[in-house]
C-alpha positions in Angstrom: 162.9 128.8 142.7 166.3 130.6 143.0 168.0 131.7 139.8 170.7 129.0 140.2 171.5 126.2 142.4 174.2 123.4 142.5 173.5 120.1 140.8 174.9 116.8 142.0 178.4 118.0 141.1 179.9 121.2 142.3 181.0 121.8 138.7 177.4 121.8 137.3 174.7 124.4 138.1 171.1 124.7 137.1 169.9 128.1 135.8 166.3 129.2 135.4 166.4 130.9 132.0 163.1 132.7 132.5 164.4 134.5 135.6 168.1 134.7 135.3 169.3 137.7 133.2 172.6 136.0 132.6 171.0 133.6 130.1 169.9 136.4 127.9 173.3 138.0 128.1 175.0 134.8 127.0 172.6 134.6 124.0 173.3 138.1 122.9 177.0 137.4 122.7 176.9 133.9 121.4 177.0 133.5 117.5 175.0 130.3 117.5 172.2 131.4 119.7 168.8 131.4 118.0 165.1 132.2 118.8 164.8 128.6 120.1 167.1 129.4 123.0 165.4 132.6 124.0 163.3 133.2 127.1 160.4 134.2 124.8 160.3 130.8 123.1 160.8 128.9 126.4 158.0 131.0 128.0 155.6 130.3 125.1 156.3 126.5 125.6 155.7 126.8 129.4 152.5 128.8 129.0 151.1 126.4 126.3 152.3 123.0 127.3 153.6 123.4 130.9 157.2 122.5 130.0 159.6 123.9 132.6 162.9 124.9 131.1 166.3 124.7 132.8 169.8 125.4 131.7 172.9 123.4 132.7 176.1 125.4 133.0 179.5 125.1 134.5 179.4 128.8 135.5 178.8 129.3 139.2 176.1 131.6 140.7 177.0 135.3 140.5 179.4 134.8 137.5 178.6 135.5 133.9 177.5 132.4 132.0 180.2 131.1 129.7 178.2 128.2 128.4 174.8 126.5 128.7 172.6 123.6 127.5 168.9 124.4 127.6 166.5 121.5 128.4 162.7 121.1 128.9 161.2 118.1 130.7 158.4 116.4 128.9 156.3 114.1 131.1 154.0 112.1 128.8 152.3 108.7 129.3 151.9 108.6 125.5 155.5 109.3 124.3 157.6 108.8 127.4 159.3 110.9 130.1 162.3 112.7 128.7 164.2 115.9 128.2 164.1 117.8 125.0 166.5 120.6 123.8 164.1 122.2 122.9 160.5 121.3 122.0 159.0 122.6 118.7 162.4 123.9 117.5 164.0 123.3 114.1 167.4 123.5 115.7 168.9 124.4 119.1 172.6 124.2 119.4 174.6 123.2 122.5 176.3 126.5 123.6 179.5 124.9 125.0 182.9 125.4 123.4 185.4 123.9 125.9 185.7 120.1 125.8 186.2 119.7 129.5 183.0 121.8 130.2 181.2 119.7 127.6 182.3 116.5 129.4 181.1 117.9 132.7 177.8 119.0 131.4 177.0 115.7 129.7 178.0 113.8 132.8 175.6 116.1 134.7 172.8 115.3 132.2 173.4 111.6 132.6 173.1 111.9 136.3 169.9 113.9 136.0 168.4 111.3 133.7 169.2 108.5 136.1 168.1 110.4 139.2 164.7 111.5 137.6 164.0 108.1 136.0 164.2 109.5 132.5 165.4 107.5 129.5 166.9 110.0 127.1 167.4 113.6 125.9 166.5 114.6 122.4 168.8 117.3 121.0 167.7 119.3 118.0 171.3 119.5 116.8 174.2 117.3 116.0 176.0 116.7 119.3 179.4 115.7 118.2 180.7 114.1 121.4 182.5 110.7 121.6 180.3 108.6 123.9 178.3 105.4 123.4 175.3 107.2 125.1 174.4 108.8 121.8 172.2 106.0 120.5 170.7 107.4 117.3 170.5 110.4 115.0 168.2 111.6 112.3 168.9 114.0 109.4 166.9 116.8 107.8 167.5 119.3 105.1 168.2 122.8 106.3 168.0 126.0 104.2 169.3 129.5 104.9 169.2 132.5 102.5 172.0 135.1 102.6 170.3 138.5 102.6 173.4 140.6 102.2 173.2 140.9 98.4 171.0 143.8 97.1 167.3 143.1 96.4 167.7 142.9 92.6 170.3 140.2 93.0 168.1 138.3 95.5 165.2 138.4 93.0 167.5 137.3 90.2 168.7 134.4 92.2 165.1 133.1 92.5 163.9 130.5 90.0 162.5 132.3 86.9 159.4 130.1 86.5 158.6 128.9 90.0 159.3 132.1 91.9 159.8 135.2 89.6 156.9 134.4 87.2 154.6 133.5 90.2 155.3 136.9 91.8 154.4 138.7 88.6 151.3 136.5 88.4 150.2 137.5 91.9 150.5 141.2 90.9 148.4 140.6 87.7 145.8 138.8 89.8 145.5 141.8 92.1 146.4 139.8 95.3 146.4 142.1 98.3 149.0 141.9 101.0 149.0 142.8 104.7 151.1 142.1 107.7 150.7 142.3 111.4 149.5 140.3 114.4 146.1 141.6 115.1 143.3 139.3 116.2 141.8 139.5 112.7 145.0 138.6 111.0 145.7 135.8 113.5 142.3 134.3 113.0 142.7 134.3 109.2 146.1 132.7 109.6 144.6 130.0 111.9 141.9 129.2 109.4 144.5 128.7 106.6 146.7 126.8 108.9 143.9 124.4 109.7 143.2 123.9 106.0 146.9 123.1 105.4 147.3 120.7 108.2 144.0 118.9 107.2 145.5 118.6 103.7 148.6 117.0 105.2 146.5 114.8 107.4 148.1 116.1 110.6 146.6 118.0 113.5 147.7 121.7 114.0 149.4 123.0 117.0 146.8 124.5 119.4 145.5 128.0 118.9 147.0 128.8 122.3 150.5 128.1 121.0 150.2 130.9 118.4 148.6 133.3 120.8 151.4 132.7 123.3 154.0 133.2 120.6 152.5 136.6 119.9 152.3 137.4 123.6 155.9 136.4 124.2 157.6 137.8 121.0 155.5 140.9 120.5 156.7 143.0 117.5 159.4 140.5 116.6 156.7 138.3 115.3 155.0 139.0 112.0 152.1 137.2 110.2 151.9 137.9 106.4 148.7 137.4 104.5 147.8 137.3 100.8 144.2 137.6 99.7 142.2 137.5 96.4 139.0 139.6 96.6 139.1 139.3 100.4 139.5 135.5 100.1 142.7 134.4 102.1 145.0 132.4 99.8 148.3 132.1 101.7 149.9 133.2 105.0 153.2 132.7 106.9 154.6 133.5 110.3 158.2 134.7 111.0 160.1 135.8 114.0 163.1 138.2 114.0 166.0 137.6 116.3 169.3 139.5 116.2 170.4 139.7 112.6 168.2 136.8 111.4 164.6 136.4 110.3 163.2 132.9 111.0 160.4 131.5 108.9 158.5 129.1 111.2 155.0 128.5 109.8 153.4 128.7 106.4 150.0 127.8 105.1 147.8 128.1 102.0 144.5 127.2 100.3 145.4 124.7 97.5 142.5 126.0 95.4 144.4 129.2 94.8 148.0 127.9 94.4 148.0 129.0 90.8 147.6 132.7 91.8 151.2 132.9 93.2 150.3 133.8 96.8 152.9 131.7 98.5 155.9 133.0 96.3 154.6 136.5 96.8 154.7 136.2 100.6 158.2 134.7 100.5 159.4 137.6 98.4 157.8 140.0 100.9 159.6 138.1 103.6 162.9 138.5 101.8 162.3 142.2 100.9 161.2 143.2 104.4 163.9 141.2 106.2 166.5 142.8 104.0 165.1 146.3 104.6 164.9 145.8 108.3 168.5 144.8 108.6 168.4 141.0 108.7 171.5 139.4 107.2 170.0 135.9 106.9 166.7 134.2 106.4 166.4 131.0 108.3 164.0 128.8 106.3 164.0 126.0 108.8 164.2 122.2 108.4 162.5 119.9 105.9 162.0 116.2 106.1 164.3 114.5 103.5 161.2 112.8 102.0 159.5 116.2 101.4 161.1 116.8 98.1 158.5 119.4 97.0 159.3 121.7 100.0 163.1 121.2 99.5 162.8 122.1 95.8 160.8 125.2 96.6 163.4 126.4 99.1 166.2 125.6 96.7 164.4 127.8 94.1 164.4 130.8 96.5 168.2 130.7 96.1 168.8 129.4 99.6 171.9 127.4 100.6 171.2 123.8 101.6 172.9 121.8 104.3 172.2 118.8 106.5 170.8 119.3 109.9 171.2 116.3 112.4 169.2 115.6 115.5 170.8 113.5 118.2 169.6 111.3 121.1 171.5 111.0 124.3 170.2 107.8 126.1 171.1 106.0 129.4 169.0 103.0 128.4 171.0 100.0 127.0 168.2 99.1 124.7 168.6 100.2 121.1 166.4 103.2 120.1 164.9 103.2 116.6 166.1 106.1 114.5 162.7 107.0 113.2 161.3 107.7 116.6 163.2 111.0 116.6 161.0 112.6 114.0 158.2 110.4 112.7 156.1 111.1 115.8 154.7 107.6 116.2 151.8 109.0 118.3 150.3 110.2 115.0 150.0 106.6 113.8 147.1 106.1 116.3 145.1 108.8 114.5 142.6 108.2 111.8 144.3 110.3 109.2 141.1 110.4 107.0 139.0 111.6 110.0 141.3 114.6 110.3 140.4 115.7 106.8 136.8 115.9 107.7 136.9 117.6 111.1 135.8 121.2 111.4 138.5 123.7 112.4 137.8 123.9 116.1 137.7 120.2 116.4 140.9 119.9 114.5 142.7 122.4 116.8 141.2 120.5 119.8 143.0 117.3 118.6 146.2 119.3 118.4 145.5 120.7 121.9 145.3 117.1 123.2 148.3 115.7 121.3 151.0 118.3 121.1 151.9 118.4 124.8 153.1 114.8 124.3 155.1 115.6 121.2 158.0 117.7 122.5 
């Protein structure tokens, strides 16, 4: 496939973001680009789930990209055939500034949907564009922590009882800390992640997803692990990009929550991000109903805002708002069965289901 070719309109072009260096150049210069736009994230999605990414742009072949909308096609008999921008991301902004370019690109998306027999595009961002084709939106809570203050101020801004006291408790309990992405650390993370997802009565993403993230991001990805007497108690996974550190996955063993492992790892995340030059810690989205997680992020001193996802649909039938995030395919699962499956069986369920999730 060539790096770019004309779409139905001469004003719209498709770019292959895994092959065309201009996509990476646009991301480096664009202030709203995130890890979820990068070739590394898109390649991990392709290797794990087979999603093929494409970028729509008004920039012709041979010219620097001045804009772009990245999309992945999801072909699923379970959840429908659609485009997603982009799968497994907390947020993924439309990198288009000019209103005329935006009009051209969304017209191109509409033509692509109709031509390919697809019903809609899910955008993991608020697409503020005046058209009746945006059928529904859904809101989340988003947290970001400013890392520019000094470490003593960052610690002082953490909640005294829920965070500061727990960090001291972790030290008294003699919790050990390590970081990396070795096979041993990854396997320990996967074990804790299965425990956490089982506790939440949800399947985990497949092991292959995490291995491909490590393969594609390399040293930008870090797994942090806290243990008590060699017993894993908590872990998290972050990815660095430009001047941000992105918290993507966290897990723990509830039997050891009182030891302070999770607050310790978040403090290590803050401390290391600060020391490595990050100016912001992206703590990701939280469902509005998950008040416990929202409160925890609040107590880290993070700023809270509303994150909106949008759906661009060509169908005239109304689309239920909750289909954007509730993942109705999980309703078919026996949630209680998930709590009893061994780890490998639980990950196999994720392997079967997550290609349909997008």
